[in-house]
N, C-alpha and C positions, 0 to 999 in steps of 0.2 A: 206606490203599491196600496197605500193605507186603506185607500174605501174597500179593495176589493178582498181583503183577508182579514179584516179587523173591523168591520161594521158592527156597530152597537144596534142592538136590536130595538132600541126606542125611535132611531134615524132611520130604521129601513124604508125604502121608498118603494111606495104601493100605488101605481097609477090605476084607480079602482075605475075612472070614467075618461076618456079622452073624446071631447068635443071640436072638431075641427071647425074654425071660422074662415071664411073666404077672406082674403085680404081685402076684398071690394066693401066686405062688410065691417071689416075691423075699426073702421071710422066711426062705427056706433057705439065702441066700449066703453066711452069715457062721458060720464054724467057730469053736468056742469058744477055741480055741488058737492055729490058723495063720490069722489074717484075710486073709493074703494071697492063700489057695488058694481058689478059687470051688466052691461046691457046689450049681450049678444045678439039681438035680433035673431033672424033666421039662423038655426043650427044644422049641422047634419053628422050624423052618426058613421059617415064611411071613416076606415081606417086611413091615416096617414100613407103616404107613398115611400115608406122607409127602402134605402137603398145604401148599401155600399160597395164601393170599387177600390182598386188597387193599382195606382200608378208603377208600372212595371217595365217600363220603355227605357228607363234609365239605369244608374247604378245602386239609386236608392228606390227599395219598394215600399212605397207608404199608402197606406189606405185612406180613402176620405167616406165621408158622407153626407148626407142631406138633413142633418139634424144640428147643425153649428160644432160638429166634433170631428176630428182626424184620429186616426188610428183605429183599431178594432175593437178595444174595449168599452168605448163610450157610445158604442153606435147602438141602434135601436134595430136593425136588419141582422140578420143572422149571417155569419161571417162567410158568405159565398158571395163571389164577384157579381152584380146582377148585370155585368153585360158578358161576361164569359162564362159564367156558371161554374167556375172554379173556387174551390175552398182558398180563403185567405189565412195563411197561417202566422203571419206577421202583422204587426201595427206599422212597424218602420225597420225593413231588414236592411242593414250596410255590411259589406255592400250584397246587392241582390243575390240569391242562392248561396249566401253564408252559413245560414240557418242560426244567426245571431240577431236579438232583439234589442232595438235602441228607443224602443217607445212604449209605453202603455196606454196612454191616451192623451189628447189634445182638445183644447176647446175654445170657443170666441165668446168672450165676455163684453157686455155695453152695460153700462150705468148712467142714469141721468136724474135731472129733478125737473119734475114733472108737475106743475101746480107747485102744492105745497108738500109734495111728498118725493120721496129718495127711493128710485127703484134700479134693479139689477135685474137683468135676463143672462143667463149663462146656458150654454151648449152641455155643459156638465160642469158641477161645482168640486169634483173631485173627491167627495168624502160622503155626504149624504145621499148621492147619486139623485141629486134634482138636476133634472132635465126640462128646459124650458123652452127650446126651439123645436118646431115639427113643420114636416114639409106639408103641402095639401094634399088630399087623395088624388088618386090617378086619374087623369092623365097629366093634370097640371102642375102636381107634384113630384112628376117622376125626374129622375136625373136624365141629363142627355150625354152624349160621347160627341167629340169632334177628333179630327186628326188631320195632319198636312200631308200624313204619309203618302197616299194614293190620291192624285189628283182626279185620277177618274171615277173616284165613288164620290160624287158630288154631294149626296146628302151629308157624308161625312166631314168633306173637305171644304164646303163652303161656309165662310166665317171662322174656319178654325186659326188657333193661335200657334199650337205646339205640336208634337207627335201624338200628344195624349191629353186633351181637355176633357174634364170634367165639370159640368155645369150642374147646380143643384140650386133650388131655391125654398126658403123656410122662413117663418113667423114665430114670433113670442105669444099669438094671442090664442092660444090653446087654452081652454078651460081645463083644469086640473083640480082632482079632490084625492084627499088621501096619500097627499104629496112628502109627508115626513117634516115639515117644517119644525116641528117642537115649539119650543119655546122662544127659538130667536126672531122668526115671525110667524106668529101663530094665526096671521091674516091668511096665509097661503099666497101663490103666486100672482102677482099684481104684472100685469104687462106693460112695458113700456109702450107697445104699438110700434114695434118695427118690422119690415119685410128685408130679409137678406137675399141677395143673389150671389152665391160663392161660384167663383170659377178656379181651379185649379189645373195649373199647366207643367209639363214634364218633358225634357228631351233626351235624346241618348248621344247627343253629341259629346265629344271628349270633354270640353270647357263648360258645357251645361250637364253632364249627366249625375252631378251629385246635390240637386237641388230640385223642390217642386216650388214655382211661384203659385202663389193664393192671391186672388183679385176679387174683393167684398164692394157690393154696392149696398149701402143702408139706407133706406128710405123709411121716412116718417109716414105711418099708413093713419095716423091718429089724426086729431082735431087741433091738437095743443101741441104748442113749440116744446121741442125738448133742448131744455139748458144744461150747460156745462156737462156735455156727453164727453165720457172717457171711455176708451174700448182697449182690450186687452186681450192677449194670447196665453193662454194657462198650458201647461205642459207638465205631466209627470212621465218620467222615462221606464225607470226600471231597467236599466241597460244590462244585457249579459244572457249567456245561455245557462240552462240548467235549473238547479233549484236556488229559489229565495235570491234572483239577481237584484232585488230592488234593495238590499241590505247594505250597499256601499256607492251609491251614486253621490257624484259631486256636482254642483254648479257653480257659474260665475257669469261675469259680464266683462265684454271687451268693448270699451267706449269708442277706441280709435287704435289704428294701426298705423304702421310707417312703410309707403311704399315709395319704391326708388324708380329714377328714370334718369340713366346716363349718370353724370356726377352729381345729380341732386336727389335729396329725400324729402318727401312730402308727408304729411300726417293727413290720412284720411280718417274721417268721421264713421263708426261703424255700427254701434249700439246694438251688438251682438250677445242675446242672453244665449248660454249655452249649459250643457250637461252630458255627463259622460259617466263611465265607470271609473272609481277612482285609482286604480292600476292598469285597466285594461285587461287583466286576466292575462296578461301575456308571459307570465314565468311558468311556460310548459303546459299550461292549460290546454285541452284538446280542441277546445271553441273560444279561442279569445276575442275580447269586445275591445281592441285598439284605437277605436275610431271616436267621434265626439259628431254630436248633432246640435244644432243652435237655432234660433229665430233672428232674423232680421228684418226691420220693417223698411220697406223701400217707397212707400207712397202714404200720406196721410193726409186729411183734408184740407190741412193748414200747412203753410209753409213751416220747414223745422226749427226758425228762428223763435216761433211764438207759442212753440209745443212746450207742454210740461212732460217728460218721460220718467215712467218710473221703473224699478227693478226691484221685485220682491220675491223672496224664496222662503218657504219653510218646509218643516219635516212632519210626517204623518207618524204618528208614535203610538199608534193603539186607540187613541182616544183623544179629543179635541182638547182636553185640560192639560194633557201630557206633550201637546204638540210644542215646536219652538221655531222662531223666525226671528231675524236682528229686528230690532225696534229701537227706534231713537229715544233718548231722553225727553223729558218733558221739555216744553218751549226751546228745543234745538232743533237742528236741521234746516233744511230750506223753508220750512213753513212755518217753524216756531210755535207749535200749536201744542196743548195739553196732551198728555197721555191719552191714548184711546183704550179704553178697556173692553176686549170683545165679549167678554161676558160668558167666556168659555172656561176662565180658570187657566188657561194657556196663553202662551205669546205667538201661536202659530196660526194655525187655520181660521180664517175668518169665515163667521158663520152668518147667513141672514143679510138682506138689503143691503141694510147700512152699514156694516163692517165691510161688505165686498167693495162697495163704493168707495169706503175711507182706504182702501187698499189700492184700488185701480187709480185714485188721483191723490197718494199722499206724498209724491216728488220725492220718494226715497231712492238711492241707490245703495242697497244692500252690499256690505262688504262681501266678498267672496267666501263660498261656504268653508274653504281650507283654512280662512283666518280665524274662525270661530274660536279656538282655543288661543287665541293671541290677544284676546281683547281683556282688558285688564279694569281694575276699578279707578285708574287715572285717566282712561279714555275719556273725552270731552264731549262725545257726540251720541255712543252707543250705549243702551241697557248692557249691564254684566250679563251674560250667559250664567246659567246654573253651572258653578265648577265641577259639581259631579257628572255633568252630562256633556260640557263642551267639548273636550278632546273627543269625546264619542263620535260627537255630530262631525267634527273638523276632519276625520278621515274616512268619513263617507257614512250615509244614511238612507232612509227613505226619502228622497228629496223632490219637490217642484217648484216651480217657479212661474211669476204673471210678470208679463213685459206689457206696460200699458202706456197710455198717452192720451193726451187731450189740453183743455177742453175745446168743444166745439158747440154749435148750437144748431139744430135742425129744426127748420121750419116745416108744417105740415105739407105734406108733397114733395119735399125735398129730397134730393139723394146725395149720400157723401160716399166718396170712396175710401178704401183701405186697401194696401196692398203689402203683402209681407213674403219672406223666402222662409221654406225650411230646410235648412242646409245640412250636410254633412262634409265632416273634415276628415280626411283618412291621417294613418299614422300620427295620432293624437298623442300615443303612449309608444315610446321608443325603448323608455329604461325598464326592465321587469322589477329593477329594485329600487324605482324611484320613490313610490307610496311607502314602502316599508320604510324604508330610511329615513325620510323626511316628514311623514305625518304622523301626529298633528303639531309636532312642534317647531318645523321649520318649513313653513309654508313657500316663503320667499324661495328656498332651494327647490322644493318640488316644482315649483313654476319654472324654475330655468331648465327643467327635465320634460317640461311638456313642448309641443310642436304646434303651434296655433296657424302655421303658414297655410296649409290648404284649407282649413275653415275661413281663413281671411279671403285667400284667392278665389274661392267658391262662392261666396258671398258678394264679392265685388264684381264676379260674372253674374250674380242672380240681379243686382243692380242696375248694370249696364244690358242687359237683354230687358228690363223693365223700361229703362229710359236710355237709348242710344246715344254714348258721346258724341257729339260733333253732328249730329241729324237735327235739323230745323223741322221738326214734325209738322208744326202747325203754319210754318211759311211765314213766320212773324219777323225774321231777320236775326233771331236769336236761337244759337245751336247749342248753347252751354256754357260751361267755365272752363276757360283755357289754364293750364301751367305753363309757366314760364322758366326754362333752364338754362341759365346764363351760360354760354360756352367761351367767349371771350370778353374782357372789357378793359377799361383803361379809368382811371380815377379823374373824375371832374372836378371835384373840390373836395376840401376838408373844412368843415365849420367846428368852432371850439364855442361851445353855449354854456354860459353860466347862469344858474337859477339856484333857487332855495336848497336844491338837493346837492350843489355842488357844480364842479366844471365837467363837462361830458365833450368829447371829441366825437362828430358824427360825420362819416365818410360818404360820398356821393359818388356814384360809379356812372359811367355810359357804356351800354352793353353793344358791342359791336356784333356779336353773335348770339343769338337766342335760338334754343329748341322749343317748339310750343307743340303741346298735346292737350286732348280735350280730356276732363277728368269728370266730368259728369253732363247729362245731356240737356234738354232745353225745359226739363220740368213736365213735359208732354209723354204720356205712355207711349211706348211703342210695342214692347212685347213682342220683339221680334230679335232673331239673331240668325249669324251666319249657319248655313245647314248644308249637309252633304246632298247630293241627288237622291231622290228616293231608290230604293233598293230595287232590283228589276222582278218581275215576275219570274216565278220559281216552280219547275216541274221535275220531278226525278222518275226515272224508268229502271226499276232494279231487276237484273237477271243474275244467274248465279256465279257468284265471284266478282262481280262490278255492279256499278250504278251509272248510268246515263245522265248526267246533268244538263237539263235543257231550260235556258233561261231568254227571256224576253227583254230587251231595254228601253222598250218604248217611252217609259214615264222617267226612266234614268237620264236618258241622253236629251230631252225635250223639256225638262221641268227647269225653269230659272229658279238660281238662289233667292229666297225671299229677302235676305237684307242687301247684296250687291245688284239684284236685277240682272244678273249674267247668266249664260249657259256655261256653268263651270266644270262640269261633267269630265272627268279624267281617265277613270277607266274600272275594272272589275276584280275582285278578287273572289276565290273559291277557297273555302275551308273544310276541313273534316274534323269529327270528334267522336269519341264512344258516349258522351252524355251533352246535353245543353247549357253547361257552364261556360264561361265565355273564356276561363283559362284553361280549358280544356283544348278548345281548336287550335287546329294547324293549318297553317296555309300551305295549300297545294301547288296554286299556280295564280297568275294575275295577267291582267291585260293593261297595259299602260298607254295612251294616246303619245304619238310623239308630237312633243310640244318641248319649246325652249324658256328658260326665264333669261331675261336681260337685266344685267346689272349696270347701274349708270353711276359715273363718276361725279361724286360732289365736292368740287374744290373747296366750296365756303363751310364745311363742316371741320370741325376742329376734335381730332387730327381729320385730314380729308380721307374720305371714304368712299367704297361702292356702295350703292343704296339699290334694293329690290323696289321698284315704284309701279310696275305695271303688270297686268296679267300676263299669263305665258305666250309666247307666240308659236305657230305653227312654223313648219321650215319653209312655206312657200311665203307666207308673211316675210320672214327674215330676209328669204331670197329677192323678195321685190324691193324691200327698203335698203337692202346695204349690200347686195352684189355686184350690181352694175355691172350686168352682162358676163360676170364670173362663171361660167358651168361648173367650176371646181369649187364655188364658194361651200365652206364648211364652217358653220357657227362653233364647233366646238374648237377648232385649232385657237380662236380667241382666248386668252385664259386672264387671269388676274394680273399675272406678270408680264404677259404679251397681248394686251388689249387692242381692241378694233379703234381705230380713229376715224372718224367720218371726214370723207375728202373736201367737202363742201362745208362743213362746220365743224372745224378743229376744236372747239370747246367740247364738242359731242365724242365722248370715249365711253366705250362699253366692252363689256366680255360676256360670255353666253354660257349657261350650264344647263344639263338636262333637267326636266320638271319630271321628277320620279325616275323610273327605269326606262322609259321610251319601249318598252316592249311592245310594240306596235302592229307585228305579223298578226294577221286571223286567218292566215293560210295552213298553219301547220294544223295535220289532223290530229295529232297528238297533244296540242295544246288547246287553248280557248280559241275557237275558230267557227265562221260564220256559217249557218245551216243553209242560206241562200247566198252565196258570196256573189252572184251574178246580179242581183236584185238592186234596181236603182233605188234612190231616196224616195220617200213616199209621196204621192200626187198630194195628198192632205194629211194634216195630223189630226184631223177630226174622225174619230174612229167610224162613226155613223155613217161620213161620208166615205169611205175608203172603198175602193171597187175590190170586189171578191177576188180577183186574181192578185191582189196585193197583200191579203190576210192570210195567217195561219187559221189552222183549225180551231185554235183559242181564241181567233178575232183581233188580234195583235199585227201591227205592220212587219210583213216576211223580213224587211231589211234590219230589223233591230234582233233577230231571234238567233242564238248562239247555242252552242254544244260542247260539252266536255265529257269524256268517260274516264271514271275512277276504276281502275283495274287494282287486281290482286287482293281481293278483300275478303274476308272470312264469311261464307254463305250463315255461318250459326251464330253471328251476332250483330244487334243493330247497329247502324251508324247514323250521327246527324252530319246533314250537310248543310252549310250556308254559303251564299253568294251576297256579296256587298258591293255597293258602288260607292267611288271616292272622287272628291274634288280637288282642285289645287291649291285651296285654301284662300286665304286674302292677303297678298303682298303689302299692299300699302298699309295693314295694322298688324303685320306680324304674326297673323292666324294661321297655324298649320294646316297641311290638308286634312279635310274631315272625310270620315268613311261611316258608312251607317253602321250601326251596332251589330255585331257577330252573332247576336242569338237572336236578332228580330226576323229575318227573312230565313227560315230555317224548314228543313224538312227529314225526317227520319225513315228509315228501311233497312229490312233485311236484305243482302244481295241474294235473294232468291228470285225465281221466276215470277214475273207478275200475271196477272189474271188472263191477259192476253195470251201469253206463251203458253201457260196452261190449258187454255181451252184449245189452241191451235194446236198444239202438239200432244193433247190428250194425255196431260203427264198425271200421274196419280199421287194420292196424299202418302205423304212419309213421315215419321218422328225420328226427332234426334235430343239426346242421346239416348240409344237404346243398344245395350241396357245402359238404364241409368245405375251408376254406381257410387256409393256414398265416399268410397276410398279414393275417388278420382279427384276432389278437391276442385271441383268446377269453380267454387268462389273465389279462391286464390288464384287461380287462372285466369280472373276475368268474365268468366262465361255467365257468372250470377253476380247479384246483391250490387247491379250498375244503376245508377240512376238515368234512367232514359227518357225523363218528362222534364217538362219545362219546369214545373214546380219541384221544388227541393223536398226530397223524401226522406234525407237522413238514413240512405240504406244500411251505410255502416254501421247503425245503432240498432238495426235488427237482427235477431239469432238466424242462423243459418236456415232453421226450418221454416223460414216466412220469406226466405229469397229463392228457394227451389224453383227449376222450372224444367218443363219436358216441352218440346216445341213440336207443333204442327205444321206442315209445308205443303205447298199445293192445293190449298183448301178451295173451295167453292166460295165465293164471295157471300153467300148466305147459306148457312149450315149448322147442322147440330151435331155436336162432338159428345161421343160419350164412351165412358170407363167402364168398365165391368171386371168384377173378380171371376175367378174359373168356375165359381159356382153359379155365375150369371145375376149375383147382385149388383145393382147400378152404384157403382162408387162417387160418381160425378160426371155432372153434365154441364157443358159449356154451350151457350148460343151463340155463336158466331154471326155478327150482321153486319157488313161494312159496303160502303160503296166501291164496285169493281173496279173504279178509279184509281182508289186509294192504293199507294204503293206497299201498302201491308195487308192488303184484301186477302192474301193467300196464305196469311200466318198468324198463327194464335199459341197461346201457352196454357199449361196446367201447371199450377203450383204446388201439386202433390199434397193437396190439403182436400181431404174427402167431403162429401155433401154433409156430413155429420160433423164437421170443421175439426176432424182428425188427422194427423199426419198419416200419409199412406206407409203400408209395412212391405217388406220384402215379400217377392211373388211374382207370378206369372199372371197378367191382367190382358185383355183383348179390348178394343177400341173399335167404335163405328163412327164413321162421318155420313150422316145424310145431308145429300143436297136438296136443299128445302125448296127449289124453283123444279128441278127433275124428278126427285124422289130418289135417285140413285143413291145407292149405301156401298160403301167401301169399309173393309175390315182390315185388321191389323193386330199382331201382338205387340206387347211391351215387357220387358223384366226390369224389375226393380231391385236392386241388391243394396239393402241397407245395414 
């Protein structure tokens, strides 16, 4: 938090002028003799195309920008999503709609030696508000959005990687003046000369919903070789809700974790930098922050064995001279260099290009923050922290970290890749008393009370989506590294070896049975994972007390899984809720295709077992393969204890189970049913070529049109409806069935007559409740203060007089609502303008706030509704009893 609340006036950042240089002209920046002088060539004063967007498709809601930063607080754009127009309330909200913040801001750093100079460019430095990456002016600088959600939207679908791709481009070649560099770099910003294309990807799938993958392409657009390049990801978290959440953050580093497979344990390298609230505020706080976020590098320009990785953290303490960060003793550590004096008077925040570059490449792995109080004078590596502050730092403070790596060389025109995952781990804190009992004096006991499992699992999935294990992407014969887990062995020989260290015995085994699995891929990016079928097209038609749910599964049933390339559609589920939080939805009904899993007996396994190897079979397939003319063939009568033995291949033994519920009837009028039950399969799946007789009024194939009616709904409250699609998973990899996110494909409506019914029946406008009674306790009964939007409104924190509502129903889609006192004074005017096909086009509300922003008082009022298309005016009365 340090930069945002304790900025020293001498370091205030004020860009007096920004002149954007086209990347094509950036090669003229550097003169051969005087590198510090700019030669910009042609300049343009057009403003950069600053943009911020939020990944919201998964469980982690993360904001990204096109200026080398992520989160909201380092962005140059206002906090409004440039694609949706919605306000962005959180930098990183975990889980989505929880109202809890897990990030203040993050930024990309890059440093290099260019000629005789050491240069660093940063998205943000976290302290002096130095920002050195900017996009081009529009349209070349505009962010781009892509998505695999809807194959019919070719402009979004073509080239998409995830359900939510954001593509940004920016450079460090922008001239800045008045940039507040003070005495650390009095020359001002000197660009390295790089252009960055940043792509960020997010998914809603259960195994991938807790991370966002970032993929960078860094190009040298100058004329000189960039030598000893180091890159880094800087993160300042400020975890929690409420006032001053930044004061108790803790960070650390996970170099590796243990992964188990059958009877074997393997050590996986991880290199995860993490930060969390010290105790998760789980001890009775209304908005706890029990989770953790971290950064894992999944791709670098060089092989891992040649990388120098550094992990540094430091604390913002109001001024650079007061900051602290772990520092190695002079001539100690991996580099064994003399002590580096930052020139700030402190040990923490690195200021200026040279100090930033030092931290990027210092090859330090700082001890975890919780151990700060445990460093003593007898430590042989680390400088002793200030004894008066060390224990205060060890139990949480305003902390940030930098995860960096290198070195690389980048020739002019060359492009280097970088990919990392920003990962969330749930239920990191499980004991509300862990920090209180163990920090700052017993950090080992504190760590025993932390749960890293979800962070580890999510970070592994991020790596596997980036590079699919066992997939030979470039077809060169290498599909990745395998692990071997011995299941049965015999001793081959025992050797006795005598050397200078004494006598040792070495035993050699012959493994009769070994289980193999791929642990990593072929080092060629895939950015691909198994996904559920796209959700169906959803339409809802409300009437009084019910909602008709109509949906078309054209894209759900015809889209192949991008990973398996199979048509793995399995069924649909319909949910209902009073708000749009995933935890609020209740499943009403489902349709599940009739198909069966075949479990095959593996006699060579230890112990022998049945394994699921194939995709599900339809009944007709099983009948063809295994009935041999038996018209009474029933696959479910063959169980694990009474399996099927193939008559011609005695070694083939199976049993069968339903895949899912096999709720395959589509003829029950009270369930999900086909709107056109006799419609044959489409003659073509190309919509533009589909005959009109095979199309619905919405332009989709009639064959895939479904219907369901939700009855017994209160007409006075809104409902959210969701229809999801799900698949049968991936039996060969153990991946369970995947379902589209319940909060993605939604629509909401009041169960009131829609516009077509109001017109055809000539229904009149009415209001409710009338009278409005303050003693009716509408809020406690669930009629007011309910979050009915996709964004979190924190309605529970708003006072009663800010959530009151009087409802108008049977409205014309375009009208003017006016409320008057008995004296004829205008109290409030509401302009209602909606698309007639919108399910809420006949409904609007008044919040009982007057046009003078005062609360309405008791009394008798009258209202008018003027139809702006026809001029018809309807009049009614309203009683308010406060």
